[in-house]
ROLUM-541461 format. One record per residue (C-alpha): residue in one letter; y, z, x. Coordinates in nm, 3 decimals, always signed. Layout:
BEGIN
+------+---------+---------+---------+
: resn :   north :      up :    east :
+------+---------+---------+---------+
:    A :       Y :       Z :       X :
...
+------+---------+---------+---------+
//
This chain:
BEGIN
+------+---------+---------+---------+
: resn :   north :      up :    east :
+------+---------+---------+---------+
:    X :  +3.446 :  +0.895 :  +0.497 :
:    X :  +3.471 :  +1.269 :  +0.572 :
:    X :  +3.127 :  +1.419 :  +0.653 :
:    X :  +3.222 :  +1.739 :  +0.460 :
:    X :  +3.282 :  +1.522 :  +0.139 :
:    X :  +2.962 :  +1.337 :  +0.198 :
:    X :  +2.760 :  +1.659 :  +0.222 :
:    X :  +2.918 :  +1.770 :  -0.107 :
:    X :  +2.830 :  +1.447 :  -0.279 :
:    X :  +2.476 :  +1.465 :  -0.155 :
:    X :  +2.448 :  +1.824 :  -0.290 :
:    X :  +2.591 :  +1.730 :  -0.627 :
:    X :  +2.358 :  +1.421 :  -0.646 :
:    X :  +2.055 :  +1.642 :  -0.565 :
:    X :  +2.132 :  +1.923 :  -0.796 :
:    X :  +2.265 :  +1.714 :  -1.089 :
:    X :  +2.536 :  +1.967 :  -1.144 :
:    X :  +2.877 :  +2.045 :  -0.997 :
:    X :  +2.829 :  +2.421 :  -1.048 :
:    X :  +2.482 :  +2.430 :  -0.894 :
:    X :  +2.608 :  +2.238 :  -0.597 :
:    X :  +2.900 :  +2.481 :  -0.562 :
:    X :  +2.647 :  +2.770 :  -0.559 :
:    X :  +2.441 :  +2.595 :  -0.296 :
:    X :  +2.742 :  +2.518 :  -0.073 :
:    X :  +2.927 :  +2.844 :  -0.118 :
:    X :  +3.221 :  +2.661 :  -0.278 :
:    X :  +3.390 :  +2.697 :  -0.610 :
:    X :  +3.319 :  +2.443 :  -0.878 :
:    X :  +3.677 :  +2.316 :  -0.869 :
:    X :  +3.654 :  +2.265 :  -0.483 :
:    X :  +3.335 :  +2.060 :  -0.528 :
:    X :  +3.524 :  +1.857 :  -0.796 :
:    X :  +3.809 :  +1.801 :  -0.558 :
:    X :  +3.567 :  +1.685 :  -0.280 :
:    X :  +3.407 :  +1.426 :  -0.518 :
:    X :  +3.750 :  +1.308 :  -0.639 :
:    X :  +3.876 :  +1.264 :  -0.277 :
:    X :  +3.562 :  +1.064 :  -0.179 :
:    X :  +3.602 :  +0.845 :  -0.494 :
:    X :  +3.970 :  +0.793 :  -0.404 :
:    X :  +3.877 :  +0.692 :  -0.055 :
:    X :  +3.609 :  +0.447 :  -0.171 :
:    X :  +3.819 :  +0.331 :  -0.469 :
:    X :  +3.523 :  +0.356 :  -0.701 :
:    X :  +3.341 :  +0.606 :  -0.935 :
:    X :  +3.042 :  +0.767 :  -0.769 :
:    X :  +2.930 :  +1.014 :  -1.041 :
:    X :  +2.959 :  +1.024 :  -1.421 :
:    X :  +3.066 :  +1.378 :  -1.527 :
:    X :  +2.894 :  +1.449 :  -1.862 :
:    X :  +2.609 :  +1.428 :  -1.786 :
:    X :  +2.633 :  +1.422 :  -1.401 :
:    X :  +2.466 :  +1.111 :  -1.297 :
:    X :  +2.506 :  +0.861 :  -1.008 :
:    X :  +2.673 :  +0.535 :  -1.084 :
:    X :  +2.546 :  +0.221 :  -0.914 :
:    X :  +2.803 :  +0.258 :  -0.633 :
:    X :  +2.699 :  +0.628 :  -0.604 :
:    X :  +2.334 :  +0.541 :  -0.575 :
:    X :  +2.407 :  +0.299 :  -0.291 :
:    X :  +2.614 :  +0.556 :  -0.105 :
:    X :  +2.335 :  +0.808 :  -0.142 :
:    X :  +2.115 :  +0.566 :  +0.043 :
:    X :  +2.337 :  +0.568 :  +0.340 :
:    X :  +2.461 :  +0.939 :  +0.325 :
:    X :  +2.127 :  +1.101 :  +0.427 :
:    X :  +2.081 :  +0.890 :  +0.750 :
:    X :  +2.450 :  +0.927 :  +0.831 :
:    X :  +2.461 :  +1.291 :  +0.800 :
:    X :  +2.132 :  +1.324 :  +0.999 :
:    X :  +2.274 :  +1.122 :  +1.285 :
:    X :  +2.578 :  +1.339 :  +1.300 :
:    X :  +2.363 :  +1.647 :  +1.317 :
:    X :  +2.154 :  +1.485 :  +1.587 :
:    X :  +2.469 :  +1.387 :  +1.785 :
:    X :  +2.586 :  +1.750 :  +1.775 :
:    X :  +2.243 :  +1.885 :  +1.878 :
:    X :  +2.222 :  +1.636 :  +2.157 :
:    X :  +2.560 :  +1.732 :  +2.307 :
:    X :  +2.474 :  +2.103 :  +2.269 :
:    X :  +2.155 :  +2.059 :  +2.433 :
:    X :  +2.323 :  +1.867 :  +2.730 :
:    X :  +2.579 :  +2.149 :  +2.766 :
:    X :  +2.305 :  +2.408 :  +2.783 :
:    X :  +2.402 :  +2.575 :  +2.456 :
:    X :  +2.114 :  +2.766 :  +2.302 :
:    X :  +1.898 :  +2.747 :  +2.627 :
:    X :  +1.778 :  +3.111 :  +2.575 :
:    X :  +1.592 :  +3.013 :  +2.243 :
:    X :  +1.290 :  +2.805 :  +2.170 :
:    X :  +1.231 :  +2.683 :  +1.820 :
:    X :  +0.919 :  +2.463 :  +1.796 :
:    X :  +0.783 :  +2.303 :  +1.495 :
:    X :  +0.424 :  +2.183 :  +1.436 :
:    X :  +0.230 :  +2.019 :  +1.171 :
:    X :  -0.078 :  +2.226 :  +1.073 :
:    X :  -0.338 :  +2.020 :  +1.264 :
:    X :  -0.113 :  +2.006 :  +1.576 :
:    X :  -0.100 :  +2.386 :  +1.613 :
:    X :  -0.407 :  +2.436 :  +1.825 :
:    X :  -0.529 :  +2.715 :  +2.061 :
:    X :  -0.406 :  +2.495 :  +2.345 :
:    X :  -0.059 :  +2.494 :  +2.208 :
:    X :  -0.070 :  +2.873 :  +2.149 :
:    X :  -0.179 :  +2.919 :  +2.520 :
:    X :  +0.110 :  +2.696 :  +2.627 :
:    X :  +0.355 :  +2.913 :  +2.439 :
:    X :  +0.227 :  +3.212 :  +2.610 :
:    X :  +0.289 :  +3.056 :  +2.946 :
:    X :  +0.656 :  +2.975 :  +2.838 :
:    X :  +0.699 :  +3.337 :  +2.735 :
:    X :  +0.585 :  +3.447 :  +3.081 :
:    X :  +0.823 :  +3.199 :  +3.244 :
:    X :  +1.120 :  +3.280 :  +3.024 :
:    X :  +1.080 :  +3.649 :  +2.915 :
:    X :  +1.419 :  +3.667 :  +2.755 :
:    X :  +1.367 :  +3.376 :  +2.538 :
:    X :  +1.361 :  +3.422 :  +2.161 :
:    X :  +1.071 :  +3.199 :  +2.047 :
:    X :  +1.001 :  +3.073 :  +1.698 :
:    X :  +0.724 :  +2.857 :  +1.572 :
:    X :  +0.752 :  +2.680 :  +1.231 :
:    X :  +0.447 :  +2.511 :  +1.055 :
:    X :  +0.601 :  +2.220 :  +0.863 :
:    X :  +0.491 :  +1.902 :  +0.697 :
:    X :  +0.455 :  +1.597 :  +0.916 :
:    X :  +0.743 :  +1.418 :  +0.749 :
:    X :  +0.984 :  +1.715 :  +0.813 :
:    X :  +0.938 :  +1.743 :  +1.186 :
:    X :  +1.112 :  +1.422 :  +1.332 :
:    X :  +1.425 :  +1.493 :  +1.125 :
:    X :  +1.437 :  +1.850 :  +1.230 :
:    X :  +1.405 :  +1.754 :  +1.605 :
:    X :  +1.670 :  +1.497 :  +1.561 :
:    X :  +1.913 :  +1.733 :  +1.401 :
:    X :  +1.860 :  +2.016 :  +1.642 :
:    X :  +1.687 :  +2.241 :  +1.396 :
:    X :  +1.390 :  +2.218 :  +1.634 :
:    X :  +1.397 :  +2.206 :  +2.003 :
:    X :  +1.050 :  +2.041 :  +2.012 :
:    X :  +0.813 :  +1.908 :  +1.755 :
:    X :  +0.435 :  +1.857 :  +1.753 :
:    X :  +0.314 :  +1.605 :  +1.496 :
:    X :  -0.037 :  +1.466 :  +1.431 :
:    X :  -0.179 :  +1.171 :  +1.260 :
:    X :  -0.439 :  +0.899 :  +1.273 :
:    X :  -0.389 :  +0.569 :  +1.447 :
:    X :  -0.586 :  +0.312 :  +1.643 :
:    X :  -0.641 :  +0.396 :  +2.011 :
:    X :  -0.370 :  +0.156 :  +2.116 :
:    X :  -0.097 :  +0.246 :  +1.870 :
:    X :  +0.145 :  +0.532 :  +1.859 :
:    X :  +0.207 :  +0.736 :  +1.556 :
:    X :  +0.477 :  +0.577 :  +1.334 :
:    X :  +0.809 :  +0.761 :  +1.331 :
:    X :  +1.103 :  +0.734 :  +1.087 :
:    X :  +1.436 :  +0.607 :  +1.205 :
:    X :  +1.620 :  +0.944 :  +1.241 :
:    X :  +1.773 :  +0.915 :  +1.591 :
:    X :  +1.672 :  +0.878 :  +1.958 :
:    X :  +1.338 :  +1.054 :  +2.001 :
:    X :  +1.082 :  +1.061 :  +2.277 :
:    X :  +0.716 :  +1.091 :  +2.176 :
:    X :  +0.448 :  +1.184 :  +2.424 :
:    X :  +0.073 :  +1.195 :  +2.350 :
:    X :  -0.066 :  +1.533 :  +2.419 :
:    X :  -0.414 :  +1.516 :  +2.268 :
:    X :  -0.659 :  +1.294 :  +2.100 :
:    X :  -0.978 :  +1.377 :  +1.902 :
:    X :  -1.239 :  +1.188 :  +1.705 :
:    X :  -1.207 :  +1.186 :  +1.324 :
:    X :  -1.488 :  +1.314 :  +1.095 :
:    X :  -1.544 :  +1.323 :  +0.734 :
:    X :  -1.580 :  +1.670 :  +0.609 :
:    X :  -1.865 :  +1.687 :  +0.351 :
:    X :  -2.010 :  +1.987 :  +0.174 :
:    X :  -2.367 :  +2.099 :  +0.283 :
:    X :  -2.610 :  +1.926 :  +0.065 :
:    X :  -2.399 :  +1.626 :  +0.013 :
:    X :  -2.614 :  +1.305 :  -0.020 :
:    X :  -2.433 :  +1.159 :  +0.297 :
:    X :  -2.453 :  +1.469 :  +0.500 :
:    X :  -2.763 :  +1.350 :  +0.697 :
:    X :  -2.588 :  +1.031 :  +0.807 :
:    X :  -2.513 :  +0.990 :  +1.181 :
:    X :  -2.179 :  +0.814 :  +1.111 :
:    X :  -1.983 :  +0.695 :  +0.804 :
:    X :  -1.775 :  +0.379 :  +0.734 :
:    X :  -1.460 :  +0.441 :  +0.542 :
:    X :  -1.516 :  +0.136 :  +0.319 :
:    X :  -1.834 :  +0.296 :  +0.201 :
:    X :  -1.634 :  +0.604 :  +0.078 :
:    X :  -1.365 :  +0.440 :  -0.137 :
:    X :  -1.528 :  +0.554 :  -0.464 :
:    X :  -1.600 :  +0.915 :  -0.350 :
:    X :  -1.383 :  +1.204 :  -0.480 :
:    X :  -1.126 :  +1.310 :  -0.224 :
:    X :  -0.891 :  +1.592 :  -0.170 :
:    X :  -0.523 :  +1.486 :  -0.164 :
:    X :  -0.384 :  +1.710 :  +0.109 :
:    X :  -0.098 :  +1.507 :  +0.269 :
:    X :  +0.004 :  +1.791 :  +0.500 :
:    X :  -0.338 :  +1.926 :  +0.597 :
:    X :  -0.557 :  +1.604 :  +0.630 :
:    X :  -0.516 :  +1.241 :  +0.646 :
:    X :  -0.309 :  +1.129 :  +0.339 :
:    X :  -0.489 :  +0.931 :  +0.077 :
:    X :  -0.218 :  +0.660 :  +0.083 :
:    X :  -0.297 :  +0.606 :  +0.447 :
:    X :  -0.661 :  +0.593 :  +0.364 :
:    X :  -0.604 :  +0.319 :  +0.106 :
:    X :  -0.397 :  +0.119 :  +0.361 :
:    X :  -0.645 :  +0.149 :  +0.637 :
:    X :  -0.949 :  +0.095 :  +0.408 :
:    X :  -0.776 :  -0.195 :  +0.226 :
:    X :  -0.880 :  -0.048 :  -0.108 :
:    X :  -0.732 :  +0.086 :  -0.426 :
:    X :  -0.992 :  +0.358 :  -0.417 :
:    X :  -0.983 :  +0.695 :  -0.243 :
:    X :  -0.862 :  +0.870 :  -0.566 :
:    X :  -0.791 :  +1.239 :  -0.560 :
:    X :  -1.022 :  +1.479 :  -0.746 :
:    X :  -0.773 :  +1.764 :  -0.662 :
:    X :  -0.441 :  +1.788 :  -0.506 :
:    X :  -0.388 :  +2.039 :  -0.232 :
:    X :  -0.026 :  +2.143 :  -0.173 :
:    X :  -0.031 :  +2.345 :  +0.142 :
:    X :  -0.077 :  +2.362 :  +0.520 :
:    X :  -0.376 :  +2.593 :  +0.543 :
:    X :  -0.658 :  +2.379 :  +0.677 :
:    X :  -0.920 :  +2.660 :  +0.626 :
:    X :  -0.827 :  +2.670 :  +0.258 :
:    X :  -0.868 :  +2.296 :  +0.244 :
:    X :  -1.208 :  +2.313 :  +0.397 :
:    X :  -1.310 :  +2.599 :  +0.148 :
:    X :  -1.245 :  +2.352 :  -0.133 :
:    X :  -1.450 :  +2.079 :  +0.038 :
:    X :  -1.739 :  +2.320 :  +0.088 :
:    X :  -1.727 :  +2.411 :  -0.279 :
:    X :  -1.758 :  +2.035 :  -0.367 :
:    X :  -1.415 :  +1.952 :  -0.490 :
:    X :  -1.371 :  +1.646 :  -0.258 :
:    X :  -1.393 :  +1.491 :  +0.083 :
:    X :  -1.131 :  +1.512 :  +0.367 :
:    X :  -1.074 :  +1.317 :  +0.684 :
:    X :  -0.997 :  +1.550 :  +0.967 :
:    X :  -1.010 :  +1.586 :  +1.351 :
:    X :  -1.345 :  +1.715 :  +1.456 :
:    X :  -1.210 :  +2.037 :  +1.625 :
:    X :  -1.057 :  +2.142 :  +1.288 :
:    X :  -1.410 :  +2.161 :  +1.122 :
:    X :  -1.606 :  +2.353 :  +1.391 :
:    X :  -1.760 :  +2.674 :  +1.283 :
:    X :  -1.650 :  +2.636 :  +0.916 :
:    X :  -1.939 :  +2.752 :  +0.690 :
:    X :  -2.057 :  +2.514 :  +0.417 :
:    X :  -1.912 :  +2.211 :  +0.597 :
:    X :  -2.094 :  +1.915 :  +0.760 :
:    X :  -1.862 :  +1.700 :  +0.985 :
:    X :  -1.994 :  +1.336 :  +1.003 :
:    X :  -1.814 :  +1.106 :  +1.258 :
:    X :  -1.606 :  +0.810 :  +1.127 :
:    X :  -1.735 :  +0.502 :  +1.288 :
:    X :  -1.528 :  +0.234 :  +1.119 :
:    X :  -1.253 :  +0.149 :  +1.130 :
:    X :  -1.192 :  +0.264 :  +1.487 :
:    X :  -0.926 :  +0.540 :  +1.457 :
:    X :  -0.842 :  +0.856 :  +1.651 :
:    X :  -0.658 :  +1.160 :  +1.563 :
:    X :  -0.355 :  +1.197 :  +1.785 :
:    X :  -0.111 :  +1.477 :  +1.855 :
:    X :  +0.230 :  +1.389 :  +1.991 :
:    X :  +0.519 :  +1.595 :  +2.131 :
:    X :  +0.868 :  +1.495 :  +2.004 :
:    X :  +1.202 :  +1.583 :  +2.161 :
:    X :  +1.550 :  +1.445 :  +2.178 :
:    X :  +1.723 :  +1.272 :  +2.474 :
:    X :  +1.804 :  +1.606 :  +2.646 :
:    X :  +1.542 :  +1.880 :  +2.675 :
:    X :  +1.599 :  +2.183 :  +2.901 :
:    X :  +1.522 :  +2.546 :  +2.955 :
:    X :  +1.212 :  +2.698 :  +2.774 :
:    X :  +1.167 :  +2.367 :  +2.574 :
:    X :  +1.128 :  +2.175 :  +2.898 :
:    X :  +0.878 :  +2.430 :  +3.026 :
:    X :  +0.681 :  +2.399 :  +2.711 :
:    X :  +0.694 :  +2.017 :  +2.736 :
:    X :  +0.566 :  +2.024 :  +3.091 :
:    X :  +0.275 :  +2.263 :  +3.002 :
:    X :  +0.168 :  +2.081 :  +2.689 :
:    X :  +0.191 :  +1.718 :  +2.832 :
:    X :  +0.089 :  +1.812 :  +3.186 :
:    X :  +0.357 :  +1.575 :  +3.306 :
:    X :  +0.535 :  +1.776 :  +3.586 :
:    X :  +0.705 :  +1.460 :  +3.717 :
:    X :  +0.885 :  +1.401 :  +3.385 :
:    X :  +0.950 :  +1.769 :  +3.293 :
:    X :  +0.932 :  +1.946 :  +3.630 :
+------+---------+---------+---------+
//
């Protein structure tokens, strides 16, 4: 199966339109139609109905495979380019909101001093976007955060060969508004908060789906959904009484109207991990050495 045809197929399936896919890909509608017809001829089955444009059962099954296949091709290209030294004068780092800390900012400054000609870019992305972006080469390095037991690494999707190195850990706290009935507690158990109103902020706090899994409860319902990466905005909503949020303690320091109460059960920590592919060199290698402190691995 030609990867170019697969990319066209994925675009048509996502857009639900041959013309919209053509606009997205920079092709003519007739070229898109020819790509789909060629792919269907290769597989000897219909993948899409035309009016309306919908996936057939075979098309739906192919779509399940197409995303991972294309991602692995992008990852292979990026890996070879890294190994050959292509793009060594650039540094594109991605970070989830809670992973972008003053320590990381200071590390970037040290990289700038060591590689003054480097064009550096930092992208704040959702947690789920970063592993795929690192694997495909869109990012040279990624910094992700999440909650886990002290002995466990953060779970990663199967997107290609990635190395994950822990760079920081912090205690988790429940962010409460000042004056909340639980604000005077010295510690809180997650099980006792299942019926409380929560902010659903999957990219800026611990996702509620994970709270339900960890707390083994169907509770932890959202009183408000927060679609964004600005942690300060999230805490402003908490301070105003819209709902609770589970965050690393450093993220709540100095925020007016917030009381940060330690989570004492279950035993979880907030962890930040560095992600990179099999080959890491140039400015990216310098940043990895500074952030992890592992000069033996990245020296």
